[in-house]
C-alpha positions in Angstrom: -21.5 -58.6 -16.6 -20.1 -58.7 -20.2 -19.4 -55.6 -22.2 -20.1 -55.3 -25.9 -17.0 -53.2 -26.8 -18.1 -52.6 -30.5 -21.4 -51.2 -29.4 -20.0 -49.1 -26.5 -16.8 -47.9 -28.2 -18.1 -44.4 -29.1 -19.5 -43.8 -25.6 -16.3 -45.1 -24.1 -14.2 -42.8 -26.2 -16.3 -39.7 -25.2 -16.1 -40.8 -21.6 -12.3 -41.0 -21.8 -12.2 -37.5 -23.3 -14.2 -36.2 -20.5 -12.0 -37.9 -18.0 -8.9 -36.4 -19.6 -10.4 -32.9 -19.6 -10.9 -32.8 -23.3 -14.6 -32.1 -23.4 -14.1 -28.7 -25.0 -12.0 -30.1 -27.8 -13.7 -30.3 -31.2 -14.7 -33.8 -32.2 -14.8 -33.2 -35.9 -11.7 -35.3 -36.3 -13.6 -38.4 -35.2 -17.0 -37.4 -36.5 -17.6 -38.4 -40.1 -21.2 -37.5 -40.7 -21.0 -37.5 -44.5 -20.3 -35.0 -47.3 -22.1 -31.8 -48.0 -21.8 -30.3 -51.5 -22.2 -26.6 -51.9 -22.0 -24.8 -55.3 -21.4 -21.0 -55.5 -20.7 -18.2 -58.0 -17.5 -16.1 -57.8 -19.4 -13.1 -56.4 -17.8 -11.4 -53.4 -20.8 -12.0 -51.1 -21.3 -15.6 -52.3 -17.6 -16.4 -51.7 -17.9 -15.0 -48.2 -21.1 -16.8 -47.2 -20.2 -20.1 -48.8 -16.8 -20.3 -47.0 -18.5 -19.3 -43.7 -21.0 -22.2 -44.1 -18.1 -24.5 -45.0 -16.3 -23.7 -41.8 -19.4 -24.0 -39.6 -20.5 -27.4 -41.2 -17.0 -28.8 -40.9 -16.9 -27.8 -37.2 -20.2 -29.8 -36.9 -18.5 -32.9 -38.3 -19.1 -32.8 -42.0 -16.8 -33.0 -45.0 -17.7 -30.0 -47.1 -17.0 -29.7 -50.8 -17.5 -26.4 -52.5 -17.4 -25.8 -56.3 -17.4 -22.6 -58.3 -20.0 -22.6 -61.1 -22.3 -20.3 -63.1 -25.5 -19.1 -61.5 -27.6 -21.3 -63.8 -25.5 -24.4 -62.9 -25.8 -23.5 -59.2 -29.6 -23.7 -59.4 -29.7 -26.7 -61.7 -27.3 -28.8 -59.7 -29.3 -28.4 -56.5 -32.6 -29.0 -58.4 -31.2 -32.3 -59.8 -29.8 -33.3 -56.4 -26.2 -33.4 -57.6 -25.4 -30.7 -55.1 -27.0 -30.2 -51.6 -27.5 -26.5 -51.1 -26.3 -23.0 -51.8 -26.6 -19.7 -49.9 -26.6 -17.2 -52.8 -30.1 -16.9 -54.3 -31.1 -13.3 -55.0 -34.8 -13.0 -54.6 -37.5 -12.0 -55.6 -36.2 -10.3 -58.7 -32.6 -11.2 -59.7 -33.1 -15.0 -59.8 -36.8 -15.0 -60.6 -36.2 -16.8 -63.9 -34.4 -19.7 -62.1 -37.3 -20.0 -59.7 -39.6 -20.3 -62.7 -37.5 -23.0 -64.2 -36.6 -25.2 -61.1 -38.5 -23.7 -58.1 -40.7 -26.8 -57.7 -37.6 -29.0 -57.4 -35.8 -27.2 -54.6 -36.7 -25.9 -51.2 -36.3 -22.2 -50.2 -35.3 -21.8 -46.6 -35.8 -18.1 -46.7 -33.4 -15.1 -46.4 -30.0 -15.4 -44.9 -29.3 -11.8 -45.6 -31.7 -8.9 -46.0 -31.4 -5.3 -47.2 -29.7 -6.1 -50.6 -30.3 -4.5 -53.9 -29.1 -4.4 -57.5 -28.8 -1.8 -60.2 -26.4 0.3 -62.3 -23.7 2.2 -60.3 -21.4 5.1 -61.1 -18.8 7.0 -59.1 -20.4 9.9 -57.2 -18.4 12.4 -59.4 -20.4 11.3 -62.4 -22.9 14.1 -63.1 -26.0 12.1 -63.8 -28.4 10.5 -61.4 -30.8 8.4 -63.5 -30.6 5.6 -66.0 -32.7 7.6 -68.5 -29.8 10.1 -68.6 -27.3 7.5 -69.9 -28.1 8.0 -73.6 -27.3 11.7 -73.6 -23.9 10.8 -72.1 -23.2 7.5 -73.9 -19.9 8.8 -75.4 -18.5 9.7 -72.0 -19.1 6.1 -70.9 -17.4 4.7 -74.0 -20.8 3.3 -75.1 -20.5 0.5 -72.5 -22.0 -0.8 -69.3 -19.4 -3.0 -67.6 -21.0 -6.2 -66.4 -20.0 -9.5 -64.8 -20.5 -13.2 -65.8 -23.2 -13.8 -68.4 -25.3 -16.2 -66.2 -25.8 -13.7 -63.4 -29.3 -12.4 -62.8 -28.1 -8.8 -62.8 -27.0 -9.3 -66.4 -30.4 -10.4 -67.6 -31.9 -7.5 -65.7 -29.5 -5.1 -67.3 -30.4 -6.5 -70.8 -34.0 -5.7 -69.9 -33.0 -2.2 -68.8 -31.2 -1.6 -72.1 -34.4 -2.5 -73.9 -36.8 -0.6 -71.5 -34.8 2.6 -71.7 -33.7 2.1 -75.3 -30.1 2.6 -74.3 -27.3 3.1 -76.8 -24.8 1.3 -74.6 -23.5 -2.2 -75.0 -23.4 -4.6 -72.0 -19.9 -6.0 -71.6 -19.6 -9.5 -70.1 -16.8 -10.4 -67.7 -16.5 -11.2 -64.0 -16.7 -9.5 -60.7 -12.9 -9.1 -60.8 -12.8 -7.6 -64.2 -15.7 -5.3 -63.4 -14.1 -3.9 -60.3 -10.8 -3.7 -62.2 -12.3 -1.4 -64.9 -14.0 0.6 -62.2 -10.8 1.1 -60.3 -8.9 2.2 -63.4 -11.7 4.7 -64.3 -11.8 6.2 -60.8 -8.0 6.5 -60.8 -8.2 8.8 -63.9 -11.5 10.4 -62.9 -13.2 9.0 -66.0 -16.9 8.2 -66.3 -17.9 4.6 -66.0 -21.1 2.7 -65.3 -21.1 -0.8 -63.9 -23.6 -3.5 -62.7 -23.7 -3.1 -59.0 -25.2 -4.8 -56.0 -25.3 -4.5 -52.2 -23.5 -5.9 -50.3 -20.1 -5.6 -52.1 -16.7 -4.4 -50.8 -16.5 -1.8 -53.6 -19.0 0.4 -51.7 -16.5 0.6 -48.8 -13.6 1.3 -51.1 -15.0 4.0 -53.4 -17.7 6.7 -53.3 -20.4 5.2 -55.6 -24.1 5.8 -56.2 -26.9 3.8 -57.8 -28.6 5.4 -60.8 -32.3 6.0 -60.3 -34.5 3.4 -62.0 -37.8 5.2 -62.7 -39.1 2.2 -64.7 -38.4 -0.2 -61.9 -36.6 -2.7 -64.0 -34.2 -3.7 -61.2 -37.0 -4.0 -58.6 -36.8 -2.9 -55.1 -35.0 -4.2 -52.1 -34.0 -7.9 -52.3 -32.8 -10.6 -50.0 -30.3 -13.4 -50.4 -31.9 -16.8 -49.7 -30.7 -20.3 -48.8 -31.8 -23.0 -51.3 -31.5 -26.7 -50.6 -32.3 -29.9 -52.5 -35.5 -31.8 -52.0 -35.0 -34.4 -49.3 -32.1 -32.8 -47.5 -34.2 -32.4 -44.4 -34.7 -36.2 -44.2 -31.2 -37.2 -45.3 -29.2 -34.7 -43.2 -31.5 -33.0 -40.6 -28.6 -31.4 -38.8 -27.2 -29.8 -41.9 -30.7 -28.7 -42.9 -31.2 -27.1 -39.4 -27.8 -25.2 -39.6 -28.6 -23.9 -43.0 -32.1 -22.9 -41.9 -30.6 -21.0 -39.0 -28.0 -19.2 -41.1 -28.6 -15.5 -41.0 -26.4 -12.5 -40.8 -26.3 -8.7 -41.5 -24.9 -6.6 -44.3 -22.3 -5.2 -41.9 -21.1 -8.7 -40.9 -20.8 -10.0 -44.5 -19.1 -6.7 -45.5 -16.5 -7.3 -42.8 -15.6 -10.6 -44.3 -15.7 -9.3 -47.9 -13.2 -6.6 -47.0 -10.9 -9.2 -45.4 -11.1 -11.3 -48.7 -10.4 -8.2 -50.8 -7.4 -7.2 -48.8 -5.8 -10.6 -49.3 -5.5 -14.1 -47.8 -7.4 -17.2 -48.6 -11.2 -16.8 -48.3 -11.5 -20.1 -46.4 -8.8 -19.0 -43.9 -10.5 -15.6 -43.6 -13.8 -17.3 -42.9 -12.2 -19.4 -40.1 -11.0 -16.2 -38.6 -14.4 -14.5 -38.9 -16.1 -17.5 -37.3 -13.7 -17.4 -34.3 -14.3 -13.6 -33.9 -18.1 -14.0 -34.1 -18.9 -17.0 -32.0 -22.0 -15.4 -30.5 -23.5 -15.2 -34.0 -22.3 -18.6 -35.1 -23.7 -20.2 -32.0 -27.2 -19.1 -33.0 -26.8 -21.1 -36.2 -25.8 -24.2 -34.4 -28.6 -24.3 -31.8 
């Protein structure tokens, strides 16, 4: 009987591994299943979830490329098919405008994290509890609301809040890092400061903070973070689609990784460590 070595080479290789007792070794080094492109925004939760997905998909045998972009570019790049998926869509309120623009050109796989929210936050020592008290204390806040990158949904929501409450405060654009830096400096000197806030975020574990009440409901209620994929991903990469569809974790789990990132080290290396320490969770995504 003749053997077609070209046709049987993969099976022969696996058989050799089994014979040598290497069945438990990862086969990602020999499995080249293609490239997965994931955009993300430099938000603490998005950095954590994107790197976790990168590690998991690489273990499944894929080459994963991640790129930091604005929120608008994140949605647009997946809608056009230039990127494959992202795991940082805040719905139904924060990213509602992006859904209106490109929702018919992407697929929503549903929540990967529930129990999230957005709003304006202050340290607990600040002696107001509601957004409609900001004007009476605008001077103590320096006439400013400290925000993040201009493309973020929370920024547009805050512009709406400024109009709805007729606030005499200016929204300052920046980044997650600059916002938390200003917050840290204010807390160090016990000054009043108001920032754009969201849950989950490591700052809630670092400092005593509170959301200001939103009687007009501008910021909506509880939200969830969804996974969004390009049209056709299910047909092109069914395994990738299935892993992304299974991806789901809790606010405590993502907070654990965000704290690791904030304390130092490379977010990718921290994600590897988190995956190793939470194999029971990761295995449910790989089923």
